[in-house]
Every structure is written in C-alpha cells, then in structure tokens.
C-alpha positions in Angstrom: -53.6 14.4 -41.8 -53.1 12.9 -45.4 -49.9 11.4 -44.3 -51.4 9.5 -41.6 -54.2 8.1 -44.0 -51.4 6.8 -46.3 -49.6 5.2 -43.5 -52.9 3.5 -42.3 -53.4 2.1 -45.7 -49.8 1.0 -46.0 -50.1 -0.8 -42.6 -53.5 -2.5 -43.5 -51.9 -3.9 -46.6 -48.7 -4.9 -44.9 -50.9 -6.9 -42.2 -52.9 -8.5 -44.9 -49.9 -9.9 -46.6 -47.6 -10.8 -43.5 -50.4 -11.9 -41.2 -51.4 -14.2 -43.7 -47.9 -16.0 -43.5 -48.5 -16.7 -39.8 -51.8 -18.1 -40.5 -50.8 -20.3 -43.2 -48.1 -22.0 -41.0 -50.5 -22.1 -38.0 -53.3 -23.5 -40.1 -51.2 -25.9 -42.0 -49.8 -27.4 -38.7 -53.2 -27.6 -37.1 -54.8 -29.2 -39.9 -53.4 -32.8 -39.2 -55.0 -32.9 -35.8 -58.4 -33.7 -34.7 -60.7 -30.7 -33.9 -60.2 -30.5 -30.4 -56.3 -30.5 -30.6 -56.4 -28.2 -33.8 -58.3 -25.6 -31.6 -55.6 -25.8 -28.9 -52.6 -25.3 -31.5 -54.3 -22.3 -33.1 -54.8 -21.0 -29.8 -51.2 -21.4 -28.5 -50.0 -20.3 -32.0 -51.8 -17.0 -31.8 -51.0 -16.5 -28.2 -47.3 -16.9 -28.9 -47.6 -14.4 -31.9 -49.5 -11.9 -29.8 -46.6 -12.0 -27.1 -44.0 -12.0 -29.7 -45.5 -9.1 -31.5 -45.7 -6.9 -28.6 -42.2 -7.7 -27.4 -40.9 -7.0 -31.0 -42.9 -3.9 -31.3 -41.2 -2.7 -28.1 -37.8 -3.5 -29.5 -38.3 -2.4 -33.1 -36.0 0.4 -33.0 -33.0 -1.9 -32.1 -34.1 -5.0 -34.2 -34.0 -2.7 -37.4 -30.1 -2.2 -36.8 -29.2 -5.8 -36.7 -27.7 -7.2 -40.0 -28.3 -10.9 -40.6 -31.5 -11.2 -38.4 -33.7 -11.7 -41.6 -31.2 -14.1 -42.8 -31.5 -16.3 -39.8 -35.4 -15.8 -39.9 -35.4 -17.0 -43.6 -33.1 -20.1 -42.7 -35.5 -21.1 -39.9 -38.5 -20.7 -42.2 -36.7 -23.0 -44.7 -36.5 -25.5 -42.0 -40.2 -24.9 -41.2 -41.1 -25.5 -44.9 -39.3 -28.8 -44.7 -41.1 -29.9 -41.5 -44.5 -28.8 -42.9 -43.7 -30.8 -46.0 -42.9 -33.9 -44.1 -45.6 -33.5 -41.3 -48.5 -32.1 -43.4 -48.1 -32.9 -47.2 -46.0 -36.0 -47.3 -48.0 -37.8 -44.6 -51.3 -36.5 -45.5 -52.2 -39.5 -47.7 -51.4 -42.0 -44.6 -53.7 -39.9 -42.2 -56.8 -41.2 -40.6 -59.2 -38.8 -39.0 -60.0 -41.4 -36.3 -56.2 -41.9 -35.4 -55.4 -40.2 -31.9 -52.0 -38.4 -32.2 -49.6 -38.6 -29.5 -48.7 -35.7 -27.2 -45.1 -35.7 -28.5 -46.5 -34.9 -32.0 -48.6 -32.3 -30.4 -45.8 -30.5 -28.7 -43.8 -30.6 -31.7 -46.7 -28.9 -33.6 -46.8 -26.2 -31.0 -42.9 -25.6 -31.2 -43.1 -25.4 -35.0 -45.8 -22.9 -34.8 -43.9 -20.9 -32.0 -40.7 -21.2 -34.0 -42.5 -19.7 -37.2 -44.2 -17.1 -35.0 -40.8 -15.8 -33.9 -39.8 -15.4 -37.6 -43.1 -14.1 -39.0 -43.9 -11.7 -36.1 -40.4 -10.1 -36.5 -41.1 -9.6 -40.2 -44.7 -8.2 -39.6 -43.5 -5.8 -37.0 -40.6 -4.6 -39.0 -42.9 -3.9 -42.0 -45.6 -2.1 -39.9 -43.0 -0.2 -37.9 -41.2 0.8 -40.9 -44.5 2.1 -42.4 -45.7 3.8 -39.2 -42.6 5.7 -38.5 -43.1 8.0 -35.6 -46.9 7.3 -35.5 -47.2 5.1 -32.5 -50.9 5.1 -32.5 -50.9 3.5 -36.0 -48.1 1.2 -34.9 -50.5 -0.2 -32.3 -53.3 -0.3 -34.7 -51.2 -2.5 -37.0 -50.2 -4.8 -34.2 -53.9 -5.3 -33.2 -55.0 -5.7 -36.8 -52.4 -8.3 -37.6 -53.6 -10.2 -34.7 -57.2 -10.2 -35.7 -56.6 -11.1 -39.2 -54.3 -14.0 -38.2 -56.7 -15.4 -35.7 -59.6 -15.4 -38.4 -57.3 -16.7 -41.1 -55.6 -19.4 -39.3 -58.8 -21.1 -38.4 -60.3 -20.9 -41.9 -56.9 -22.1 -43.4 -56.9 -25.4 -41.1 -60.3 -26.3 -42.1 -59.6 -25.6 -45.9 -56.5 -27.7 -45.7 -58.4 -30.6 -44.1 -60.9 -30.4 -46.8 -58.8 -29.5 -49.8 -55.2 -30.9 -49.8 -53.9 -28.7 -52.7 -54.3 -25.8 -50.3 -51.4 -27.1 -48.4 -49.1 -26.9 -51.4 -50.1 -23.4 -52.1 -49.2 -22.6 -48.3 -46.0 -24.4 -48.6 -44.8 -22.4 -51.6 -46.0 -19.0 -50.0 -43.9 -19.8 -47.0 -41.0 -20.9 -49.0 -41.2 -17.5 -51.0 -41.1 -15.5 -47.7 -38.1 -17.5 -46.5 -36.1 -16.9 -49.7 -37.1 -13.2 -49.6 -35.8 -12.6 -46.1 -32.5 -14.5 -46.9 -32.1 -12.3 -50.1 -32.8 -9.1 -48.5 -29.9 -9.7 -45.9 -27.7 -11.2 -48.5 -27.8 -8.3 -50.8 -26.4 -6.1 -48.0 -23.3 -8.3 -47.8 -23.0 -8.4 -51.7 
C-alpha cells in the first residue's frame, strides 16, 4: 500500500507541473480576446486536451517506445512560443478591449491551443504513466486530476494576463523551458 501512496503523490506533483503548462498556453491565447470568445477558447482548448489525454493514455505503452516524439513536440512548442510572442506579447500594446476580433483570428487561436494540447497532453500522459506504472486506477486518477487543474488554471491565467501583462512573459518563458527540455531529452538519446 505504501508504494501506491508514493505513486499517488508523484502523480499529483507531475500533474501540478505539467497541467500548468497547458493552462499557461490556453490562458495566454485566450487573454487577447473579449470575455465571451475567451470562454469559448478555454472550453475548446480544454475539450481538446481531454480527448487527447484519453487517446494518449490508451496509447501510452506504444508512445513510450517512439524515439524522436519529444523532439517533434519540443519543436512544435518553439513555434507556439513564437506565435504567442507575436500574438499576445508584441501586439498587446496595440490592443483595444472594444475592438472586435475577426473569426479567422479566433480560429487561429483555437488551432494554436489544439497544437499545444497535442504536445503538452502527450508530455503529461507520459509523465503520469511513467509514475503510475501498472496501477491503472492511479493512471485514470492522474488523467482526471490534470484536466481539473488545467481547467481551473487556464481561466485564472487568462484573467491575470489581461490585468498584468508581465505574467504573459513568465508564461512564455515557462513554455520555452518545456520546449527546450523536450528537445534536450530526445537529443541526448542520439548523442
């Protein structure tokens, strides 16, 4: 029973760290939109993350064997960092709360969040699955916990970024750190 308690706390810690990454991206993307569209982006971003985490959880044993998957995910996150910098940080000074954002920007925001969800959900599931090992009940618990943490944090982060622009920079550096870590993890296997 003590092994399961240790695994439980490992899963909670992994979820706190990795679900936060998803929440940062969803929150940053949503922060530049009016409240009604922000809610939709958060809803679709979290919905995509839920679906992806369920799929990745089912495929985890296979995914753990693929060399290069983290490298690809890290490169995708570097692209997302660039997009967040251009869309959220750089253009934040030109933004006006009353300006209506066109549907193509809204669609691009949803696609950015889904692309990030693919990378971050994979990372979260791999981390939780590695900790859970053969304890499938704990694996499911980790999946549910990460979704709850992400949903709560994404809403808070989008509000905070709207109010305090410097939080966007912290989020951007956090995502950049995860991207570099993913790339490094796979590259050291080749070296």
